[in-house]
N, C-alpha and C positions, 0 to 999 in steps of 0.2 A: 504494499499500499503505499501512498504518498507520504512524505514526511509530515510532521505535525502542523508546520506552517504553510503547507501546500495549499493553493486556492481551492483544491478539491475539498480538503477538510472544512474549510471555511464555508463553502457551499453547502456541504452536508449539515454543518452546524446550523446555518440559517434555516435550512428546510426543516431541521428537527424542531427548532423553536416554533415553527408554525404547526406542528402536529402534536407534540407532547409539551405540557408546561406544568411545572410544579411551582406554585406560588400561593402564599397565605393559607398553607395547610390544604390546598387542593390540587389534585392532579387532574388535568384536562387533557383530552385528545381532540384535536381540532376545535377547540373551544367548548366541548361538551364535558361537563364534570363526570369523572370516572370514580376517583376516590376522594372522599372528604375526611377532615380530622386527620390528615396525615401529620404524624408527630414531627417536631422540629428536628429531631436527630436523625431523620430519614433524608437521604440525598438522592438525586436523580442525575445521571450523567448520560450523555450521548454516547452511542457506539464509537463514534469516530474520535472522541476525546480520550477514550481508554484503550482502543485497539492499537496494537503495535506491529505484530508481524503473524504470519501464519504459514503453516506447511500445506495448506490445502491446494489442490490443483488450480492453475490459473483461471480456468473457466468458472469454477465455483467461487474462488476469491473474487473475481470481477462481479459475479452476479450478486454476491453478498454486499460488496461495497456500493453497488449501484442502488440497492435497497436499504442501506443502512441507516438513512435518515428516518426510516420508519420504526426505529427501535432504539432502546437504551437500557440502562441498568439501575436498579435500586441498590442502595447501600444504606448502612446505619451504623451509629457509633454509640457505645455506652460507657459508663465510667469505669466499671470493674471488669477486668478480663475474666473470662469463663470458658469452660469447654462446651457449654451449651448456652446459647443466647436466644431470647425470644423477644420479638418486637412487632408492634403494629405497623403495618404499611398504610393504614387508613381504613376506611369504612366504605361499604356500599350497601344499598338496600334497593328493592324494586328493580332489580336488573337481572335478567335471566342469565344463568351460567351453566356451562358444562364443565365438568372436572373428572380427573382421574385420581383416585386415592388408593393407598395401599391397605387392603383389608386383612392381610395376613403378612407375615414376614416375606413371603415368596411372591405374592399375587396382588395385582391391582384391578380395579374396576371402575366403571362409570358412576357418576353422581351428579345430579342436577339440583338447582334451587334458585333463589333470587336475592340472597343476602350473604355477606361474609360470614355470618354466623351459621349459615347452612352448609358450610364446608365440612368435610370430615377430616379426621386426624390423618397426617401424613400424605397430604395432597400433592401429587406430582406436577400438576399444572391446573390452571384454571382459564377457560375461554369465556370471555364476556360478550354478550350481544349489546352492540351499540346501534340500534336502529335509527337514532337521530341522524347519523351520518352514513347510514347503510354500510356499516363496517363491524368488525370484530377485533377484539384486543385479547391477546393471550399474556398471562403472566407465567413464567417458567422459573421455579427456584432452581439454582444451579449449584456448582462447586467453586469455592474460592479458597485458594491455599489448602489447608488441611481440614476443611470443613465442608459438609454436604448440608443442603438445606431442603425443607419442605414447607408447605403452607398449611395452616391450621385455622380452626374457627376461633374467633374471639367473640366477645359479647357485644351487643348492640350493633351488629353488622360489621364489626372489625374483622380484617384479615390479618392474621399473625404469620410472621415467618420465623421458623425455627432453625437455627444453624448449630450443628453438632459435630464435634470432632471425634467422639467415641472414645476419648482418653481423658482422664482428669489431669494428665500431664501436658496436654495440648490446649493452651488457652489464648484467646485474643479478646480485644474489646470492640472491634468493629470491622466493617467490611465496606469496599467500594463498589462491588459488582457481584452481590450474592443472589440476585434474581434479574432476569431479563424480562422486558416488556416489548411488545411489538403489535403493530396494527396493520390490518389489510381489509380490503373490501370483500375478499373471498376467504371462507374459512379454511379451505384445503390449501390454497396459496399460503395463508397464513402459517399453517403448520410447517410447510416446506421452508418458507423464508425464515421463520424464527429458529428452527433447529439448525438450518444452514448457518445462521449468524452465530449460534452458540458454538457450533462446531468450529468455525473459523477463529473464534475468539479464544476458546479453551485450548484447541490443539491436542486434545487428550483422546479423541475418538474420531471415527470416520463415518460418513454417511453411507447408506446402501449403495448409492449411485457410484461410489468410489471403489466398490469391492466386487469381486467375482462370488457368485453363489455356488453352492455344492450341487453335484451331479444328480442329486435326489429330487431336485426342484419340480420336475414334471413327471415323476414316476410313482408307481404303486409299491407299497411296502407293507410289512407286517412287524409289529413290536410285540415282544413277549410279555409286557407288564400284565395287563388284565387276564391274559391267557394262563399265566403261571404264577405271577407274583414271584416270590423268592424260591419256588419249587423248580424254576427253569432247569432244563437239563438237555444234553445234546440229542438225545433220542426223541424227546418231545418236540423239540424244535424241528428236527427232520421231518417228523410226521405232520407238523403244521404246515411247512412248506410243500410237502407232498400233497396236501389237500388242495391247495391252490393249482398246483401243477396238474393234477388229474382233472380239474375242472376246466382246464384250457386257459388258465390265467397264469402269466409269468410274473413272479414276484421279483422285482428289480432291486429292492433293498430290504435288508433285514436289521432290526435293531434288538440286539440282545440286552434287554433291560436288566435292572438290579437283580442280583442273585448268582452272577457268574464269578464274582470275585473271591479272593482269599481273605475271608474275615472271620474274627472271632471275638468273644467277649473277654473282658479283662481278667475275669476269675478262671478262664479255661486255659488249657494247655496253650502256650504262646506259638507253638509250631504246628497246630493243627487247626483245621476249619471247624467252627462250631456248626453242628448239624441241626436239621429239623426246623429251620426258619421257614415261615410261611408268608406272613404279612409284616407290617412295620412293628410297632410297639418296641419290644425289647431289642429287635434287630437294629433300631436306630441308635443303640449304644454300642454296636459292634465296630471294630476297627480293622483296617487292613493290617495283616501281619506279613504279607508278601505283596509284591507288585505285579504278580502275573495272575493267571487264572487259578480259580479254586479247583479242589480235587475233582469235582463233577466233570469239569471240561479237561482238566489236566490228565485224567486217566483215560480219556478217549483214545482208543487205538485206531490208527488210520485204516481206512477200508471197511469199517465196521457197517456203514450205512450204504456201501456200494455193492455188497454181495446179495445173494438171494435170500439169506436168512437174517434180515434186519430185525432187531429186537422189537417185540411188540410194545404198544403203548396204550394205557388205559386213561382216556381223558376223564372219565368219571372219577377216578382215584384223585386226580388234580382238583376237580371241583369239590370233592369231598373235603379235601385238605384246605381249600380256600374257605369253605363254609365254616370249618373248625376254626381257621384262623380268625375269621370275623367274630366267631362266638368268644374266642379267647380275648380278642381286643375289647369287646363289649364288657366282659366280665371284669377285666383288669381296669377299666374306666370306673367302675363301681368302687374301687379302692379309694377314689378321690373324695368320695362322700364321707364326711366326718361321723356320720351316724351309722356308717356301714358295719355289718358283722364280719369283722376281718377274718376270723377263723373259718367261718363258712365260705367266705369268698375264696380264701386261699385253697380251701378244699376243692372247690369248683375248678379253680385254676389248675390245680395239680391233676384233677380228672381229665380236663380237656387236653392238657399238654400230654397226658399218657395216650389219649385217643390219636393225637397227632403223631406221636412216636409210633404207634401201632400201624397207622396208615402208611407212614413212610416205609416201615419195615426195618430189617436189620441194618440196611446201608443204602442211602439215597444215591450213591455214586455208581457209575458203571465200573465193575471190576473187570478190567481188560488184561490183566497180567502184570507182570513186574515192570520195573523201569530200566531193565538191563538192556533193551533194545535202543536203537538209535532215537535221539530226541524228537527228530522230524516225523517219526512215526507215531507220536503220541501228542496229545495236547490240542491246544487251540489252532495251531498251524496245520495239523493234520485234519482237523475237523473243518476248518474253513475251505481247504483244498478239496475235501470230499464233498462238501456242500456245492461248491461251484462246479464240480465234475458232474454231479447229479442234476443240478438245476442251471442250465446254461445261461439263463437270462439274469442271474443273480449278480449284479454289478457291485453292490456296495453292501458291506457289513459293518455296522456300527455297534459299539458296546457303551453301556451306561457307566459313569462314575460320578461321584459327588465332587465338588470343587475341592474339598478338603480330603478326597480320596474315597472314603466311605462316610456314611452318615456320622459316624463317631471319629472320623479322621484316621490317623495312622497310629497303631499301637507302638509306644516307645520301646526301643531295644530289639525290635524284630526286623528291621531293615537297616541299610547303611545310612539312612536319613536321621537327622537330629530332630525328633519329634517330642513335644512335652504335652501333658494334659493341662489344658488351659480351661479354667472355669468360665462359664457363659454368663454374660451380663446383658440384660435386655434394657434398651433405652426407655425412658418413660413413655415415649410415643408408641413404641413397639408393644408396651404392656396394655395399650388401649386398643389394640387391634384384636381381631376375632381369635377366640380360643382355638388352639391348634394342638392336637396330640403330638405331632411331630416336634413342635417347639418345646412342649413339656418334656418329652423324652430327651431331647438333645440337651436341654438345659441341665436335666438331672444327671446325665452321663458325662457332660463336658466334651471338649473336642481334643483329639490328639493332633495338635497342629505341628506341621513341618515348619521350621523356621523360614521366614520369608526370604532370606538370602539363599535358600535351597530350593526355591519355587521352581525354577527351571529344571533343575536336576530331578526334582520330584516328578514332574510331568514328562520329562523326556525319558525317564526310566521306565515309567509305565507305557508311554506311547510308542517308543522305539521297540519295545517287545511286541506290542500289539501290531504295529505296522509290519514287522518281520513275520507275524503270525497270520497275515492275510486280512487284517482289520483295516478299513479304510476311513474310519472316522469314530468319533465319540459324541455321545449324548452327555454334556456336563450339567448336572443337576445340583439342587440344594445349595445354590450359589450364595445366598446371603447369610449363611452362618458365619461368614468373615466378621460381620458387624458385631457378632456376639463376643468375639475374642480379641478385640483390637486394643484393649486397654494398655497393654505393655508394649505395643508395636508401633507407636506414633500415631495412633488413631486409625479410623476406618479407611480414610482416603489412602494413607501411606501403605497400610497393609494390602489394600485392594490393588493398588498400582503395582505392587511387588508380585502378587499372585497372578493378575491378569497379564503383566509383561512375560512372566514365565510361561504361562499358558499359551500366549500368542506365539512365542518363538517356538514352542514345541509343536504347535499346530502347523506352522510354516515348514518345520523340518520334517515332520512325520506324516502329515496328511494334506500336503499341497496347499496349505493355508486356508482351505475351505471345509475340511472334513470335521465339522463340528456343529452340533445343535445346542443352544443354550436353553436352559429350563430353570424354573423357580427363580427368576432373575428381574422381577418387576419392580425394581426400585432405580431411581434415577442415577445413583452413583455407579451402577453397572453400566447403564447406557453411556454415561459420560466418561467412564474409564475403561471398560471392558470390551468395547466393540471396534477396536482398530482392526481386527482380523475377523472376528465373528460375523457372519452375514446372514444367519438364519437363526430364529428362536421362537420359543412358544410365546403366544399372545393371549393365552387364557388358561385358567386353572384347569386341573386334570378333568378328563371325561369321567364323570361319576355314573356308574351304571345303576346305582341306587344311592339314597341319601345316607351318608355315614352316620348321621345323627338319629336316624330311624324314622323320619317322616315317610309314610307309605307313598304319599304323593311325590316324593322327591324323585322317584323313577321317571316322572314326566317333567316337573318344573325345573329341575336342575339342568335339563338339556337346553332350555331357552336361555337360561343364565349364561351357559357356556358360549352361546353365540353372541351375546351382548359383550361379555369380556373380550372376545377375539376382535370384533369389528371396531369397537370403540378404541381399544388399546392400539389398533393398528394405525390410528391417527398419528400417534406420536412414535410408537416403536417402528412402524413402517418407514420412517425417515432414515432409521439406522440399520435395520435388519429386515429380512424377508419374513413376513408373518407366517409362522407355522400354527395351523389350527388344531393340531393334536389328533390322536388316533380315536376311534370309536368302535363299536362291535356291531357287525351287520345283522345279528339276530336279536338285538336289543329291541324292546318295544317301541322305541322312538328312532329306530335306526334309519328310517326313510327320511325323517325330519333332519337328522345329522347329515344324511347323504346330500340332501338338497343344498345345505350350506357348504359342505366340502366341495361340491361340484363347482362352485363359483369362488372358492377361497383363493385361487391364484398360486397355490403352492402344492407341495406333495400331498398325496392322499394315502394314508395308511390305516390299517386295522389293528385291533388287538383281540381278534376272535379267539375263542377257546378251540383247541383241536377238534374237528368234527362238527362245529356249530357255526355254519355260515348260511347266508342267504345269497347265493351266487346270482340269482336273478337281479337282485338289488346292486350287488357289486359291479356287475357287467354294465349297469347304467352310468357307472363312474369311470371305468377302466377299460382300455383296449386289451385284446388277448395278448399283446406283446408287453404288457405292463406299463405302458405310457398312459398319460391321461390327457384329456382335452382341455388343457389348462387355460384358464383366462391370462390375459397379458399383464395384469397388475393384481392389486389385492383389493378386496371389497371394503368400502367405508360407508358409514350411515349417511343416508340422504339428509338434506338440510332441514327437512321438517321433523327429523327425529333428533336433531342435535340438542335441543333444549327441552325435550320431552323424556318422559320416563316409559320406555317400552315394555318394562317388566311388571309394573303394577299401578299404572294410572288408570286402567280400564278403558283407555281410548285409543292408545298409540299402537299401531302395527309397526314392527320393526322392518324397516326397509334398507337395504344396502345395494349399491351399485358397483359395477365392474365392467371391464371391456373385453371383448374378443377381438380377433383380427378384423373381422368384418361385421361387427355389430356390438352392441352392448346388452347388458342384462341387469335387471333389478330383481333381487330377491326379496319377497315379502314373507315374513315369518310372524306367526302369533307367538310371542314369547311371554305373554302376561301370565302371572301366577306365582311369581317369587322375586326375591331381591334383598337388598341390604336393609336391615332394621336398625337405625342408629341407637335406639334404647338398648336393644339386646346386644348390640355390637356383633351381629351375626347376620348370615344370609339364611332366610326363612321363607317358607311358603305363605302366600297371600291367596287362600283358596277362593275368595270372593271375586278374584281377578281371572281365574281360569275359566274363560268363556269365550264364545265366538266374538270377534272384533271386526268392525268394518273399517274400511279405509279406501284410498284411491291411489293410482299410479299414473304418471305422465312422463312422455319423453323428455320434457325440460328438466326433470329431476335428475337426469344424467349429467355428470360434470365432464362433458366432452373435452373441454380444454385442459384437462388434468393429465392427458397423455398425449404427447406430440403426435404419435401415429393415429390417434382417434379423433383429433380435433376436426378434420375434414368431414367426419360422418355427422357431426352436429349441425351441419349447414344444409342438409338435404331437405327438401319440401315435404316428402312423405316417407312414412315408415310402415313396415309391416310388423305387427306385434304377435309373437307366438307365445301362448300360454302353455307351458310344458305339462302341467299336471291336467288342466282342462282340455288340452289338445285343440285349442281354438286359434284361428287367425283373426286379428282385428287390424283395421287401418287407423293411422293416427298422423296428425300434422302437429306443428308447434301450437296452433290455434285450436285444436281439437279439445273437446271436454275430456277430463280425466276419466280412465277406466275405473269404475267402482267395483268394490269386491267385499266379500265377507269371509273371513278365514277362521276356521274352527281351532281350538287350542291344539298346540303341538303339531300344526300343519303348516303348509307353506304353498307358494306359487313362484314360479320362476318366469319373468316377462322378459323375452329377449326382443330387442328392437333392432330391426335390420333396415338399412336405407334401401328405398325403392329406386331403382335406376331404369331409365328407358333405353332399351336395346337400340344400338346404332342401326340406322337405316329402316327401322320399323317403329311404329308408335305402340310398342308392347312394353309393359312394366314387368320388371323381373326382381325377385330377391330371393337368395338361397337361405334356407332355414338350417339345413344340415340334417344330421341323423336324429330322428325324433325318439329313438330308443335310448338316447343318451340324455342325461339330465342337462348337461351344457351343450345343447344341440348345435348352436352357432360355433362353438369351439371346435367342432369337427371339420370346419371349412378351413382348408390350408391355403388355397389360392384361389382367386377370382379375377377373371379377365373377360372384359366385354369386347366382343369382336363384331364385324359387320354381320347383322342379322341373327346373332346368337350370343351366348355366354359359354365360357370355359371354366369349370369348376373342379378343383382338386379336393377330394373329400377323404378323411381318414376314418376307417372303421367299417363295420358291416351292419346292415339293417335297413330301416326304412328311410330313404331320403325324401325330405320334403322342400318345396320351394314354392314361392308365390309367383305365378305367371298369369298376367291378365288374359292371355290367349293360349290356346293349345299349341304346343310346339308341333312342327312338322315331323321332326324325328329327334331322337336322343341316342347318343353313342356313349357306350360305357367301355373304357379301355379299347377304343377303336372299333367296337362291334355295336351294331344297332340293337337296342333292346326295347322291350315293350314298357309302357308306362301308363299311369292313370291320371287323367286330368278332369277336374270338375269345375262347373261354371263359376263357383265362388273363388277360383284361381288356385286351388290346391293342386300341385303337381307331385305326384308320388311314384317312386320307383324302388325296387329292392337292389341293394348293393352288397355283394358278398365280401367277406373279409379275404384278402389275397395275401398270404404270407409272404410270398416272393417279393411283394412290393412294399413290405412293411405295413401293409393294410392301407395303402394310399391308392385310391382310384381316380381316373380321369374321366370326367363327364363333359360331353359337348352337347349343348342344347340348341337347336336351331329352330327358327320360326320362319 
């Protein structure tokens, strides 16, 4: 950027004064009061007055500089230094806002209101509606020095900012740029501009546009978590992959989730894996005692799954174990009740543990012989080699690990690393978040923390072994435990920097810089410090197949909550990472509901089905036989009319999100009503009175066509054909048309695909390809479209019923060079059947002539 005295800076400063002004205790934006009663100790500085240099690419840097007059920084000062400072930024009332707040250590979600007092604890950002100037303003708490900040509710409409170091040894008395504020006329532009400015200013992370994404982005996969939990084993995983293969589906990536590592409990033999884990609970106190695979996988002998006598697998045994694991978890929770009969509960716990032990049998491992043979004939390397031999399409195999190794970290004295048991301390703000069994267990057991100066050695020791063993990536979970143990390590920012730097270097060395999925990471210091390399991550809490707290309706209402998590979090997380919508189970009662959202999520689609429990008809509406998916070219975001409403329990708002395909756009409308955050209970609960049909409308103008360069031209067409995927209807729409009205039942959805109608050259015939209607994302199957004299050339991927709108009947249709029969009806529907052709990777050429 230009030097401080350069005229460019002067112009930016002058422009800024015309947009934001802090005077007499009021912050105004273009003359409109935004915050009142701003304390005298609060400062406001222009971006240009504080910015010095950046490592951002020139194009990004120039873009940020050109818009920097639209933003600036809050600071504040206090008399006494502290490791935790809280200060009002002013107050607002009667102004609608959308915010994201952290409801658990790991996860954030959406919240709306109209006063500073309506904010929730640990808010990551707040978006204010300023209709007086047809604009929006965002306030983003950021990082300064060794402090991380968040927004919090104050009394009488005040907005508080909380800055915390996480260590009583790290104190300051003030800040110059602890929060960023930005204004724009478009809320989606606003998110991109604001996070771009923060990236350029901090130089501690990178935007998604600066990074490559992993190979799994447009593929189908399977994760072992819900299918096995901690009972995961090589033979079970083989049979799971075999299910998909025999159904004609190629599984392109596999995630071997928690349960594969070498872990044990502090009181157990330090050199042996602790056995019989099923779910979380006590397992969350287990620590790594080796940095390679546990015995279940280490004892696998090469060739075992390639021969004719593959060991059998009983999925019902796993389901029985999981049921007992859930029972054990619920019984153990009863111990927290101060009026509990502890002797009786302990007896029940002992009984359930014995039942789990009996189900497991004498040994959960595969006994394949001694270790006297060559190493490459045993273990994870032999296993991944056999999987790829058996399943030719399996490109990527990821494994899970916690940021600190395992949930309980690394066991001291069992590896070459210097690990210490560090007590966990929760900050006051975290103590106000939702009760979480995982947090309770981790705090009780403490963390075996590898010293931060060994972070790279720690990760490289794990990852280099995995890479040599055929593993191509890792899912890194339980990320925010670091903030529990930062007291003696310079605070949360310094400890996080050391760990994220070590992790990034190891990912670059071992997994091509892209082989990583982040999870349980919904806090701003991860995004501002940990995303230099990480380019994909979870944007929602886990897929819960039932409510862990026992609400019988949770099997339904939790599914809508998941969609709200994912889409609203994508507003900010999508600036830095590719949103990952998590797995689900195809045989779940709400599986179709989930599938509708995953179809337009713009990322990988993966399941966590139990072995032998699949709805293949449903899966094949999402996935091509070769294991690729008809992926949207972006990720879905809430429509503007949903931004300041509550689609979870206001009894009136249908949740709608928009996304793009190469030759059209889609709006997904989902009835998510029935559950949400209860500030009084500090928990997500069901609102049964909201679980009912909801009416709404949809219109082509709700698509933000200008948000993707390659889609902007489609927003300028005069007419569109609208295809309703579930109703199987075609409708016409123009920019001036009345909206399409609808009513959606609870836990159901509709996908509205908008395709521009083009007049065929040389004839006055209107044409628009819809794609394969047997796929949820029909328009996503269109690969190429070319209009020629008297016709149209279409490349389509997949097999099934091809649909297009054609105002007149074609004279002939060629499929891969051969004339084929088709059906045309007077309402314009043109249908023909397309087979899946393996030799062309499922892509067929259509030539339609009039």
